[in-house]
N, C-alpha and C positions, 0 to 999 in steps of 0.2 A: 504493500500500500504506500509506503514512504517513497519507493522508487517511482510509482505511478504518479504521486502527487508532485514529484519533481519534474515530471515530463510535461512541459508547458503546452505543446500541441495537444496532448491527451486531455489536459484540463480544459482547453478551448473546446475540444470535441464534446466532452461531458457537459459543459455549460450550454452549448448549442442544443444538444439533445434534450437537456432538461427544459429549456425554453420551448422547444418544439413539442415535447410531451405535455408541458403545462398548457400550451395553446390548444392542443387536441382535447385535453380534459375540460377546458373551459368552453367548449363549443356550445353546449346547451345554455349555460348562463349568458353567453354573448348573444345567442339567438333570442333569448328572452328580453335582453336589454334592447336589441334592435327591433323587436316586435315582428320578427319573421323567422324563417328557417331556410335551410340550404336547398329545399326542393320546391318552394313556393314560386310559381311562375307569375310574372307581372309584365305582360306584353306592352303595357303603357310606360314602362320604366326601363326599357332596354338601353344598355350601354350608357348609363348615367355616369357622370364624373363623380369623384369622391365628394361626400357631403357628411353632415352629422348623422343623417339617417342611414347612409351607406358609406362607411369610412373608406372603403376601397372601391366604391362604385358598384355597378351591376354588370352582369354578363349579357350575352346575346339574347337571353330569354328573360331578362329582368330579375334574375336571382342575385341575391346579395353575395358579392365576391368574398367578403371576409368570412361569412358563415360557411360558404362552400370550401374555402381553404382550410378552415378548422375541421370540418367534417371529413374532408379529403385526407387531412393529416391522420385522423383516426384510422381510416381504412388503409392508407399506405403503410403507416407504421405497424399496424396490426398484422398486415400481410407479411411485411418484412420480418418481424420478430417470430411469428408463428412458423413461417416457412423455414427460417434459419434453424429454429429449434427442431422441427420435424426432420430436416435434412441432416442435422447433427446427430440425432438419435439413430436414424437409419445408417448413416456413415459409420458411427461408432460401433454399432452391432456388426456390420460387415467387416470393419477393420479388426475388431477384437477377435471375431471368429476366424478370420484368415490368419492372423498372427498367432493365435493359440493353437489352432489345429495343424497348420502347415500342410505340407504334402499336396495332394490333389485338390483339397478344399481351398487352400491358399491360391493355387494356380487358377482354379476355376473362378473364384471371386475376383481376383486381380485382372483376369482377362475380361470379365464382365465390366469391371471398372474402366479398363482401357477402352472397351467398346463404347461405353457411354460417353467418355471424354472425347472420343474421335468423332462423335456425331456433331453436325452443325447445330449449335444450340438454339439460336433464334428461329430458324426454319422449323426445327423440331417442336419448339414451344408453340409456334403458330399452328402446326398440324394438330397437336394435342388440344390446343384451345379451340380449334374449329370442329372437333368431334361433337356429334350430337349426343348428349347424355341419354336421350330417350332410347337410342339404339343399344345402350348398355343395360337396359332393363330397369332403369331408375324411374320411379313414379313421376309423372309430369308436374304434379303440384310441388314436388321437392325442388326440381331444378329451376323452377320459375321464381322461387323465393330469392330475396336479396342475400341471405346468408349462404345459399348454395353457390352463388358466384364467388364469394370469398373462399369457401372451402375448395371449390374447383381450382382456383388459382394456386392455393397453398399446395394442393396435391400435385398439380402439374409441375410446378417449379421444384418441389421437393424431390420428385422422381428423377430429376436430372441434376440436382444440386448437391448430392451427398458425396460425390467422388473425391473432392479435396480432403474432407474429413476422413474418409475411409483410408486413403493412402497414407495420410499422416499417422492415423491411429495404428494401422498395420505395421508401419515402419517402427514406431515407438514400441509396439508390443513385441515385435521380433527382437528388438534390442533388449527388452526386459527379460525375455525368455532365457537369456544367457546369464542373468544375474543369479548370485548364490541364493538369495532368499526365495526366488521362484523355483529353483532346483530343489531347495529344501522342502518347499510346499508340495512339489510333485513327489518327492520321496516319501512324504508323510501321507500320500494318497488323497490330497485335497481334490474334491470333485471339480470338473471344469467350470461349472456355473459359479461356484464359490471363488475359484481362482480368478475368474473374470471380474466379479463384483468386488471382492475384498482386496485383491492384490494388484490386478492390472489396471482397472478403471481409475482408481485414485492417482496412479502414476502417469496416466496419459491424459489427465484433465487439462493440462496446460495447452497442448496443441489444439484440443477441442475448443477451449474457450477463445483462443486467438482466432482460429479459423472461422468460428461461428460469428464473432464480432465483425470480422472483415467481410463475411458473406452477406450481411444484412443490407449493406449499401448496394451491392450488385443485385440482390433480389428485388429491392425497391426499383432499381432501374429496369429490370426485366418486367416487373408488374406494370410499370409506367409504359414500357414499349408495347406490351400486350393490350393495355387499356387504350393506348393511342391508336392501335390498329383495330379497335373495336372487339377484341377477343378477351378482354379482361373484365374488370368491374363494369357493370352495365348501368347506364343512367336509369332512373334519376339519382341513384346513389353516387355520391361524389368521390372521386379519387384524383390525385394530382395528374395521373396519366390521362384519364378521360376528360379532365378540364383542359388539358393541352389539345385534345382532339376537338373539343368545342371551340377553342380559340383559333383553330387553323383557318377558318373561313374569314375571321376578322383580324388577321395578322397585321394588315397594313392600316386598317381603320382604327383598331383598338389593340395595339400591341401589348398593353399591360395585362390583358387577359391571358397571354402566354408567359409574360415575364414573371408574374407572381408564382404560379405553380412550378415553373421551370426553376426559379431561384430556390424554392423550398426543397425541390428534389436535389439540386446541387448541394445545398447546405447539409441536408440529411446524409447524403452519400459521403461528403467530405468529413462530417462529424464521426460517422462510424469508422471510416478509414483512419482518422487520427486516433480514435480510441483503440482500434485494433493494433496500431503501431505502438501505442503506449503500453498496452497489455503485453505485447510481445517482448518488449524490453524489460518491463517490470517483473514478468514471470520467468525470465531467462535465469536459470540457476547459476549461470556464470556472471550474472550482473553483480555490481558492487553496491 
């Protein structure tokens, strides 16, 4: 913690993330203060400049920009954190299994990892995002709900975002398997599940934490790209990505519609990268 607090870029990242998170949490009180919400249309108030009733103006459909930015922050940050956590869990399980078992299990799981890494990421996500959930046997009332869109994005990105964690955990596990305390546990007949949870997982936590923190920014970018292409979070629910999509038609007449969500995406990605770099240095056992 002391090394992290001495890392000024990481402190800047943490501060920005706290401000972004606070803004997302204050979405409902701000809507109450403004007397509107992020989804209320007002075609008589389209593209209004900033004012007391609309501090950041309105968008192409008369919706308050500040309210939509705060609600969009809730969605984008939630998708980023949930997806990073899901990808970390999946990658950790695969990496631990490959490193502990070795042999053909290790070879099979690592070739699977290499295959996923070799796939072109954005085209693959576009294909997965364009799949019709109805053809997968899911009930129509489920995939038409707003929460279904979020869950869908989390699953799609997590399915291809676990590879970095898996490779890091597998490498750390293979190194740990040569340590004396692991060999002593094997000699005592410790079951593989207990070996994983009690001896290996705590010792590979550092690369998991660093890789997960660094992946959140990339995931938010991917969610924004999918939403920009119309395959992510669907209107009227706001996300920074689909706000950029709505601003595309007004880019020259009202450029601030794109500047605000684009700036928040930039700041969020920058903040998570700064935090990830700080954690990498702070958790380095060779650090002073």
